[in-house]
C-alpha positions in Angstrom: 49.4 61.2 77.2 48.7 64.9 76.4 47.0 67.7 78.3 43.5 68.5 77.0 44.6 71.7 75.2 47.4 69.9 73.5 45.4 66.9 72.5 42.7 69.2 71.0 45.4 70.5 68.5 47.0 67.1 67.7 44.0 64.8 67.6 43.7 63.0 64.2 46.9 64.6 62.7 48.9 61.4 62.7 46.2 59.4 60.9 45.7 62.2 58.4 49.4 62.4 57.7 49.5 58.6 57.1 46.5 58.9 54.8 48.1 61.6 52.7 51.4 59.6 52.5 49.5 56.6 51.2 47.8 58.4 48.4 50.6 58.1 45.7 50.6 54.3 46.2 46.9 53.5 45.9 47.1 53.2 42.1 49.3 50.1 42.5 48.1 46.6 43.4 48.4 45.5 47.0 51.8 43.8 46.7 53.5 46.6 44.9 51.9 49.1 47.2 53.6 47.4 50.2 56.9 47.3 48.4 57.0 50.9 47.3 55.6 52.3 50.5 58.2 50.3 52.5 61.1 51.4 50.3 60.3 55.1 50.5 59.0 55.5 54.0 61.2 52.9 55.8 64.3 52.0 53.8 65.1 55.5 52.4 64.0 57.6 55.2 65.1 55.4 58.1 67.9 53.1 57.1 69.5 55.4 54.5 69.7 58.2 57.0 71.0 55.8 59.6 73.9 54.7 57.2 74.6 58.4 56.4 74.8 59.2 60.1 77.0 56.2 60.8 79.4 57.0 58.0 80.3 60.2 59.7 82.0 58.1 62.3 83.0 54.7 60.8 83.4 53.1 57.4 80.3 51.3 56.2 80.2 48.3 53.9 77.2 46.3 52.5 78.7 43.3 50.7 75.4 41.5 50.2 73.3 44.4 49.0 74.2 44.3 45.3 71.9 45.0 42.3 71.5 41.3 41.3 70.3 40.3 44.7 67.9 43.2 44.9 66.5 42.4 41.5 66.1 38.8 42.4 64.2 39.6 45.6 61.9 42.1 44.0 61.1 39.6 41.3 59.7 37.2 43.9 56.1 37.4 45.0 55.6 39.3 48.2 54.3 36.1 49.9 57.9 34.7 49.7 59.2 37.7 51.7 56.7 38.2 54.4 57.1 36.3 57.7 60.7 35.6 56.7 59.4 32.7 54.5 62.4 32.8 52.1 64.9 33.4 54.9 63.6 30.4 56.8 63.6 28.1 53.8 67.3 29.0 53.0 68.3 28.6 56.6 66.7 25.2 57.0 68.3 23.9 53.8 71.8 25.2 54.5 72.1 25.0 58.3 69.2 23.1 59.9 70.9 23.2 63.4 70.9 27.0 63.3 67.1 26.9 62.7 66.7 25.5 66.2 68.0 28.8 67.7 65.1 31.2 68.5 64.9 34.5 66.8 65.8 37.4 69.1 62.9 39.7 68.1 60.0 37.3 68.9 61.7 34.3 70.5 60.2 32.0 67.8 62.0 29.1 66.0 62.8 29.8 62.3 61.9 26.3 61.2 59.6 25.1 58.4 57.6 22.6 60.6 54.5 24.6 61.8 53.7 22.1 64.5 57.0 22.4 66.2 57.0 26.1 65.8 53.5 26.5 67.3 54.4 24.2 70.3 57.6 26.2 71.0 55.6 29.5 70.7 53.0 28.3 73.1 55.6 27.1 75.6 57.4 30.5 75.5 54.1 32.3 76.0 53.3 30.1 79.0 56.7 30.9 80.6 56.2 34.7 80.1 52.7 34.7 81.6 53.9 32.5 84.5 56.7 34.9 85.2 54.4 37.9 85.0 51.3 36.7 87.0 52.7 33.9 89.3 56.4 34.0 90.0 59.5 35.0 87.9 60.7 31.4 87.6 61.9 31.0 84.0 64.9 33.0 82.8 64.1 35.5 80.0 66.5 36.5 77.3 66.8 40.1 76.5 66.5 41.0 72.8 68.8 44.0 73.2 72.5 43.9 74.0 72.0 45.8 77.2 69.3 45.9 79.8 68.1 49.5 79.3 65.0 49.0 81.4 67.1 48.1 84.5 69.5 51.1 83.9 66.5 53.4 83.9 65.2 51.9 87.2 68.6 52.1 89.0 71.7 53.9 87.7 69.8 56.4 85.5 66.7 56.8 87.7 67.6 60.2 89.1 68.5 61.5 85.6 65.2 60.3 84.1 63.1 61.7 87.0 64.9 65.0 86.7 63.6 65.2 83.1 60.1 63.7 83.4 59.1 65.6 86.6 61.0 68.8 86.3 58.9 71.9 86.6 60.2 73.0 83.2 58.7 69.9 81.6 55.4 70.3 83.4 55.3 74.0 82.5 55.1 73.4 78.8 51.6 72.0 79.3 52.2 69.3 76.7 52.1 66.1 78.7 49.5 64.9 81.1 51.4 64.7 84.4 49.1 61.9 85.8 49.7 59.8 82.7 53.5 60.3 82.8 53.5 59.4 86.5 51.5 56.2 85.7 54.0 55.2 83.0 56.9 55.7 85.4 55.2 53.7 88.2 54.6 50.8 85.9 58.2 50.9 84.7 59.6 50.9 88.2 57.4 47.9 89.1 59.0 45.8 86.4 55.7 44.0 85.8 55.3 45.3 82.3 57.8 44.9 79.5 58.9 47.5 77.0 57.8 50.5 79.0 61.0 52.2 78.0 59.6 52.5 74.5 56.8 54.7 75.9 59.0 56.7 78.3 62.0 57.4 76.1 60.1 59.4 73.4 58.8 61.8 76.1 62.3 62.3 77.5 63.9 62.7 74.0 61.3 65.3 73.0 61.9 67.2 76.2 65.7 67.1 75.8 65.3 68.3 72.2 63.2 71.3 73.4 65.8 72.2 76.0 68.7 71.9 73.5 67.1 73.6 70.5 64.2 75.7 71.8 65.1 76.8 75.3 68.7 77.6 74.3 67.6 80.1 71.6 65.1 81.8 74.0 67.8 82.2 76.6 69.8 84.3 74.2 67.0 86.7 73.6 66.5 90.0 75.5 64.0 90.1 78.5 61.8 92.6 76.6 61.5 90.3 73.6 60.9 87.3 75.8 58.0 89.0 77.6 56.4 90.0 74.4 56.8 86.6 72.8 55.5 84.9 76.0 52.3 87.1 76.0 51.8 86.3 72.3 52.2 82.5 73.0 49.7 82.6 75.8 47.1 84.4 73.7 47.6 81.8 70.9 47.2 78.8 73.3 44.2 80.3 75.2 
């Protein structure tokens, strides 16, 4: 993904960051470690900030997130909460017909009978592989409410290419242009799913640089820009 000079500076940093974040949780047993790490790193940092952001536009309510429910769930063994075990048990007891509707995230049936669940999973896997390698015969359900991949191939294609292959993007020497071109070619072919998840972060980072970084530099004087650019070049090389 990165140019050699950029990769040389970033290699190993993500793993080292994860290792450091895990250190405070190592003193707990495995089950508590999963709980606490998930609460701090995922729930508080992701969902809480998402709710805070949403509340700036609309009113937010969480009628089922009360203290009694949270206390009950945390009192259960972790094995009851992984793989939606508790959710599946409740669903099959209260509404068995709804358990025959596949889950949107992985297209699996939330039923308790493992044989039926495995047969359904194998059938869905066969359909996806047939569509990919033989012929797109079986209809596939999108897990998102809109077909973002198609938008990026058609209506938003010019906009995406103007970001990915703009000289300003290449001039930063961050991304490997051959790799970015390969991602875009695979996306346009439609033969690989979820390519948007690899392309969108690159586009988002570039748009962030243009909005926050480039805008500040454009306000600086030419003399300062020349001095800063020379210093940056010396730092990189």
